[in-house]
Structure formats: structure tokens, C-alpha cells
VOTI-681548 format. One record per residue (C-alpha): residue number from 1; residue in three letters; x, y, z. Coordinates in pm, 1 decimal. Example, Ala and Ser with C-alpha at 12.3 -4.5 7.8 and 13.67 -1.06 7.14 Angstrom:
2
pos=1 | code=ALA | c1=1230.0 | c2=-450.0 | c3=780.0
pos=2 | code=SER | c1=1367.0 | c2=-106.0 | c3=714.0
END
This chain:
159
pos=1 | code=MET | c1=11352.9 | c2=12601.8 | c3=10974.9
pos=2 | code=ASP | c1=11418.9 | c2=12798.4 | c3=11294.8
pos=3 | code=GLU | c1=11595.5 | c2=13126.5 | c3=11366.5
pos=4 | code=ASP | c1=11923.7 | c2=12956.4 | c3=11462.9
pos=5 | code=ALA | c1=11937.5 | c2=12766.1 | c3=11132.9
pos=6 | code=ILE | c1=11867.1 | c2=13088.9 | c3=10942.9
pos=7 | code=ALA | c1=12140.2 | c2=13272.7 | c3=11135.1
pos=8 | code=ASP | c1=12385.6 | c2=12993.5 | c3=11046.8
pos=9 | code=LEU | c1=12291.9 | c2=12997.1 | c3=10679.0
pos=10 | code=PHE | c1=12321.4 | c2=13374.5 | c3=10648.8
pos=11 | code=GLY | c1=12629.9 | c2=13407.8 | c3=10871.2
pos=12 | code=ALA | c1=12849.5 | c2=13532.0 | c3=10585.2
pos=13 | code=PHE | c1=12578.7 | c2=13782.2 | c3=10483.7
pos=14 | code=GLY | c1=12529.5 | c2=13943.2 | c3=10824.5
pos=15 | code=PRO | c1=12257.5 | c2=13977.7 | c3=11085.6
pos=16 | code=VAL | c1=11908.9 | c2=13872.2 | c3=10977.8
pos=17 | code=ALA | c1=11591.9 | c2=13949.3 | c3=11173.2
pos=18 | code=VAL | c1=11312.9 | c2=13693.0 | c3=11153.6
pos=19 | code=ARG | c1=10941.9 | c2=13778.6 | c3=11180.9
pos=20 | code=ARG | c1=10652.3 | c2=13536.2 | c3=11165.2
pos=21 | code=MET | c1=10404.3 | c2=13603.0 | c3=10888.7
pos=22 | code=PHE | c1=10121.6 | c2=13410.4 | c3=10721.0
pos=23 | code=GLY | c1=10237.2 | c2=13070.8 | c3=10847.2
pos=24 | code=GLY | c1=10593.6 | c2=13136.1 | c3=10731.4
pos=25 | code=LEU | c1=10879.5 | c2=13368.8 | c3=10812.0
pos=26 | code=GLY | c1=10993.9 | c2=13702.7 | c3=10675.7
pos=27 | code=LEU | c1=11369.8 | c2=13762.5 | c3=10670.1
pos=28 | code=TYR | c1=11485.0 | c2=14120.5 | c3=10719.0
pos=29 | code=ALA | c1=11817.0 | c2=14303.8 | c3=10693.3
pos=30 | code=ASP | c1=11836.1 | c2=14670.6 | c3=10792.0
pos=31 | code=GLY | c1=11456.5 | c2=14673.5 | c3=10836.4
pos=32 | code=VAL | c1=11389.4 | c2=14557.9 | c3=10477.9
pos=33 | code=MET | c1=11233.2 | c2=14220.9 | c3=10398.1
pos=34 | code=PHE | c1=11459.9 | c2=14052.9 | c3=10144.3
pos=35 | code=ALA | c1=11350.3 | c2=13690.1 | c3=10174.1
pos=36 | code=LEU | c1=11077.3 | c2=13464.4 | c3=10304.1
pos=37 | code=VAL | c1=11062.0 | c2=13109.3 | c3=10431.0
pos=38 | code=ALA | c1=10759.5 | c2=12893.0 | c3=10349.6
pos=39 | code=ASP | c1=10738.5 | c2=12521.7 | c3=10428.2
pos=40 | code=GLY | c1=11110.5 | c2=12521.7 | c3=10514.5
pos=41 | code=VAL | c1=11213.5 | c2=12667.1 | c3=10175.8
pos=42 | code=ILE | c1=11393.6 | c2=13003.0 | c3=10144.9
pos=43 | code=TYR | c1=11283.4 | c2=13242.4 | c3=9870.2
pos=44 | code=LEU | c1=11477.0 | c2=13559.0 | c3=9783.2
pos=45 | code=LYS | c1=11330.3 | c2=13888.5 | c3=9663.3
pos=46 | code=ALA | c1=11420.8 | c2=13933.4 | c3=9297.0
pos=47 | code=ASP | c1=11389.3 | c2=14195.4 | c3=9027.8
pos=48 | code=GLU | c1=11358.2 | c2=14088.5 | c3=8663.9
pos=49 | code=ALA | c1=11733.0 | c2=14048.7 | c3=8599.4
pos=50 | code=PHE | c1=11798.9 | c2=13864.9 | c3=8926.2
pos=51 | code=ALA | c1=11499.4 | c2=13636.0 | c3=8866.8
pos=52 | code=ALA | c1=11641.7 | c2=13544.2 | c3=8524.3
pos=53 | code=GLU | c1=11978.0 | c2=13460.7 | c3=8685.4
pos=54 | code=LEU | c1=11811.4 | c2=13244.9 | c3=8950.5
pos=55 | code=ALA | c1=11610.5 | c2=13065.6 | c3=8681.6
pos=56 | code=THR | c1=11932.8 | c2=12972.1 | c3=8498.4
pos=57 | code=ARG | c1=12052.1 | c2=12817.7 | c3=8824.3
pos=58 | code=GLY | c1=11743.4 | c2=12598.5 | c3=8846.2
pos=59 | code=ALA | c1=11542.5 | c2=12807.3 | c3=9091.0
pos=60 | code=ALA | c1=11165.7 | c2=12848.4 | c3=9067.4
pos=61 | code=PRO | c1=10937.3 | c2=13132.6 | c3=9175.9
pos=62 | code=PHE | c1=10742.5 | c2=13114.3 | c3=9499.9
pos=63 | code=SER | c1=10400.9 | c2=12958.2 | c3=9458.1
pos=64 | code=TYR | c1=10132.1 | c2=12845.8 | c3=9696.3
pos=65 | code=GLY | c1=9807.1 | c2=12658.7 | c3=9665.4
pos=66 | code=THR | c1=9460.3 | c2=12782.0 | c3=9748.9
pos=67 | code=LYS | c1=9110.7 | c2=12640.9 | c3=9705.9
pos=68 | code=THR | c1=9095.2 | c2=12802.2 | c3=9362.0
pos=69 | code=GLY | c1=9434.9 | c2=12675.7 | c3=9242.1
pos=70 | code=SER | c1=9801.4 | c2=12763.7 | c3=9255.8
pos=71 | code=HIS | c1=9927.6 | c2=13122.6 | c3=9275.9
pos=72 | code=THR | c1=10279.5 | c2=13225.6 | c3=9176.1
pos=73 | code=ILE | c1=10460.2 | c2=13528.3 | c3=9316.4
pos=74 | code=ALA | c1=10724.9 | c2=13616.9 | c3=9059.1
pos=75 | code=SER | c1=10908.3 | c2=13858.2 | c3=9288.6
pos=76 | code=TYR | c1=11037.0 | c2=13580.9 | c3=9520.3
pos=77 | code=TRP | c1=11254.6 | c2=13296.0 | c3=9394.6
pos=78 | code=ARG | c1=11378.2 | c2=12980.0 | c3=9564.4
pos=79 | code=VAL | c1=11742.5 | c2=12978.6 | c3=9673.1
pos=80 | code=PRO | c1=11939.5 | c2=12745.5 | c3=9442.4
pos=81 | code=ASP | c1=12034.3 | c2=12423.9 | c3=9622.6
pos=82 | code=ALA | c1=12408.4 | c2=12479.0 | c3=9562.6
pos=83 | code=ALA | c1=12392.2 | c2=12814.1 | c3=9747.4
pos=84 | code=LEU | c1=12258.6 | c2=12643.9 | c3=10060.8
pos=85 | code=ASP | c1=12592.1 | c2=12460.0 | c3=10087.5
pos=86 | code=ASP | c1=12809.5 | c2=12764.2 | c3=10007.6
pos=87 | code=GLY | c1=12782.8 | c2=13049.6 | c3=10257.5
pos=88 | code=ASP | c1=12965.9 | c2=13298.1 | c3=10034.4
pos=89 | code=ASP | c1=12737.9 | c2=13221.8 | c3=9739.9
pos=90 | code=LEU | c1=12427.7 | c2=13257.3 | c3=9959.3
pos=91 | code=ALA | c1=12563.0 | c2=13586.7 | c3=10099.3
pos=92 | code=ALA | c1=12612.9 | c2=13722.1 | c3=9745.6
pos=93 | code=LEU | c1=12258.4 | c2=13617.7 | c3=9651.3
pos=94 | code=ALA | c1=12119.8 | c2=13770.8 | c3=9970.7
pos=95 | code=ARG | c1=12294.8 | c2=14101.5 | c3=9891.7
pos=96 | code=ARG | c1=12132.2 | c2=14100.4 | c3=9546.0
pos=97 | code=ALA | c1=11794.2 | c2=14022.8 | c3=9704.3
pos=98 | code=LEU | c1=11836.2 | c2=14303.8 | c3=9956.7
pos=99 | code=ALA | c1=11921.2 | c2=14548.1 | c3=9676.3
pos=100 | code=ALA | c1=11610.3 | c2=14435.2 | c3=9483.8
pos=101 | code=ALA | c1=11396.1 | c2=14473.6 | c3=9796.0
pos=102 | code=ARG | c1=11527.7 | c2=14823.9 | c3=9861.9
pos=103 | code=GLU | c1=11466.3 | c2=14922.3 | c3=9500.4
pos=104 | code=ALA | c1=11110.6 | c2=14787.1 | c3=9513.1
pos=105 | code=ALA | c1=11044.4 | c2=14969.2 | c3=9841.7
pos=106 | code=ALA | c1=11173.2 | c2=15295.1 | c3=9693.7
pos=107 | code=ARG | c1=10937.2 | c2=15259.7 | c3=9396.6
pos=108 | code=LYS | c1=10640.7 | c2=15205.0 | c3=9630.4
pos=109 | code=ARG | c1=10706.2 | c2=15515.2 | c3=9841.2
pos=110 | code=PRO | c1=10494.8 | c2=15804.4 | c3=9717.9
pos=111 | code=ALA | c1=10684.9 | c2=16115.4 | c3=9617.2
pos=112 | code=ALA | c1=10643.2 | c2=16415.5 | c3=9844.5
pos=113 | code=LYS | c1=10333.8 | c2=16605.4 | c3=9740.1
pos=114 | code=ALA | c1=10352.5 | c2=16974.9 | c3=9667.8
pos=115 | code=PRO | c1=10106.7 | c2=17184.4 | c3=9869.3
pos=116 | code=LYS | c1=9784.7 | c2=17266.1 | c3=9689.2
pos=117 | code=ALA | c1=9750.6 | c2=17620.9 | c3=9565.5
pos=118 | code=THR | c1=9453.4 | c2=17791.3 | c3=9730.5
pos=119 | code=GLY | c1=9338.1 | c2=18145.8 | c3=9774.4
pos=120 | code=ALA | c1=9416.8 | c2=18124.0 | c3=10145.1
pos=121 | code=LYS | c1=9718.8 | c2=18298.4 | c3=10287.2
pos=122 | code=ALA | c1=10006.5 | c2=18057.3 | c3=10344.3
pos=123 | code=GLY | c1=10159.7 | c2=18051.7 | c3=10687.1
pos=124 | code=PRO | c1=10254.2 | c2=17823.8 | c3=10972.8
pos=125 | code=ALA | c1=9991.7 | c2=17577.4 | c3=11087.6
pos=126 | code=LYS | c1=9804.4 | c2=17668.4 | c3=11402.2
pos=127 | code=PRO | c1=9859.8 | c2=17435.1 | c3=11697.6
pos=128 | code=ALA | c1=9570.3 | c2=17211.8 | c3=11796.9
pos=129 | code=THR | c1=9380.5 | c2=17344.3 | c3=12096.8
pos=130 | code=GLY | c1=9162.0 | c2=17045.0 | c3=12169.4
pos=131 | code=LYS | c1=8849.1 | c2=17263.5 | c3=12144.7
pos=132 | code=ARG | c1=8558.9 | c2=17166.4 | c3=11925.9
pos=133 | code=ARG | c1=8466.3 | c2=17370.7 | c3=11627.7
pos=134 | code=SER | c1=8138.3 | c2=17554.0 | c3=11651.2
pos=135 | code=GLY | c1=7977.0 | c2=17331.6 | c3=11387.3
pos=136 | code=ALA | c1=8085.3 | c2=17004.1 | c3=11547.9
pos=137 | code=LYS | c1=7837.7 | c2=16757.9 | c3=11699.5
pos=138 | code=GLY | c1=7746.7 | c2=16841.7 | c3=12055.0
pos=139 | code=ALA | c1=7872.1 | c2=17199.5 | c3=12031.1
pos=140 | code=ASP | c1=7526.2 | c2=17344.0 | c3=12101.8
pos=141 | code=LYS | c1=7479.0 | c2=17114.9 | c3=12402.0
pos=142 | code=ALA | c1=7823.0 | c2=17204.0 | c3=12539.2
pos=143 | code=ALA | c1=7748.2 | c2=17575.1 | c3=12501.9
pos=144 | code=LYS | c1=7421.7 | c2=17543.6 | c3=12703.6
pos=145 | code=THR | c1=7567.8 | c2=17334.0 | c3=12986.5
pos=146 | code=PRO | c1=7681.8 | c2=17555.6 | c3=13276.3
pos=147 | code=ARG | c1=8032.4 | c2=17497.4 | c3=13403.2
pos=148 | code=ALA | c1=8141.8 | c2=17493.4 | c3=13763.4
pos=149 | code=PRO | c1=8412.0 | c2=17747.8 | c3=13850.2
pos=150 | code=ALA | c1=8763.1 | c2=17605.2 | c3=13858.8
pos=151 | code=ARG | c1=8901.6 | c2=17530.5 | c3=14204.6
pos=152 | code=ARG | c1=9229.1 | c2=17678.3 | c3=14303.9
pos=153 | code=SER | c1=9474.4 | c2=17509.3 | c3=14529.9
pos=154 | code=GLY | c1=9701.3 | c2=17688.5 | c3=14769.6
pos=155 | code=PRO | c1=9635.7 | c2=17954.6 | c3=15034.4
pos=156 | code=GLU | c1=9392.4 | c2=18152.9 | c3=14818.8
pos=157 | code=GLY | c1=9205.6 | c2=17853.4 | c3=14679.1
pos=158 | code=GLY | c1=9054.5 | c2=17731.4 | c3=15000.4
pos=159 | code=ARG | c1=9221.1 | c2=17403.8 | c3=15086.6
END
């Protein structure tokens, strides 16, 4: 399945970005991966309720074979065959998949951490100067190496 075929299938849903990944394709809407394509089959991201609905429509979860056996990924489910022939149905399923993908992404994002309480005085961070700390490697060597005076350009600098 190529990008043009995917664009045609998801025309009623809206723009879909396609990225190659692991021998298949990732399908993205608004920067969120909501589906994948493996061996020409489209699988939609699903939460528990959406997966149950897809199962009642005859869909199966994404699975792949390895040397040690078959692995099933329960969070991606095959698009029901009937939806591939009905753009509005596929668009509705894709919207559900996108909602499930956004919800899953929100759960994965770590909450903002509160600053640790220390005995140090709180204040704005100091800007980086690019200088080494005195205990850093090579600091002793740098301190012993004489530096040449900086050259000045212009009438006073000698050029």
C-alpha cells in the first residue's frame, strides 16, 4: 500500500502523514500516530472499549511472527473489511483511533515535577559561561598553560 492509496482511503477523515517504520508504515494525524500498515493491512490504535467494538465487527489485533513465535499487540486492531469500502465508516473509525492515540500519549507524558526542596537559596538559574569548573578534568593543566595576549584589530591593535 502506498501513500496515494492511503490518502484515498482516508480522504473523508482528513490529511494523513505517512512515515516508514520497521518495514511498515506509521499513519499520523496532527503529529499523532493513530494507525500502522504492515504487509498491506491497516491497523488502528484502540483503547479497550474501541478494541471490543472492532472485535464485534470481525477485526483482529495486530500480530507478527518472530523466531520465538507470534507476538500480539492488543493496542492496534485491523480495520474491518466493510470499512475499507465505506469512506465515512473508515473516517469515523480513524477519529476513534486518533482519540485513543491521543489519550494513550497523554498517559505516557510524565507530569511536571515539582522542584526539590533543598537548603539552597532559590533564585534564577545562572547563565552558562562555557568555563570549566575548577574540579573538572584538565583544569590544572589549563591553569598552568600560559596564554598569548589577545590581538586587537583597528588602529590601536596594530594591523
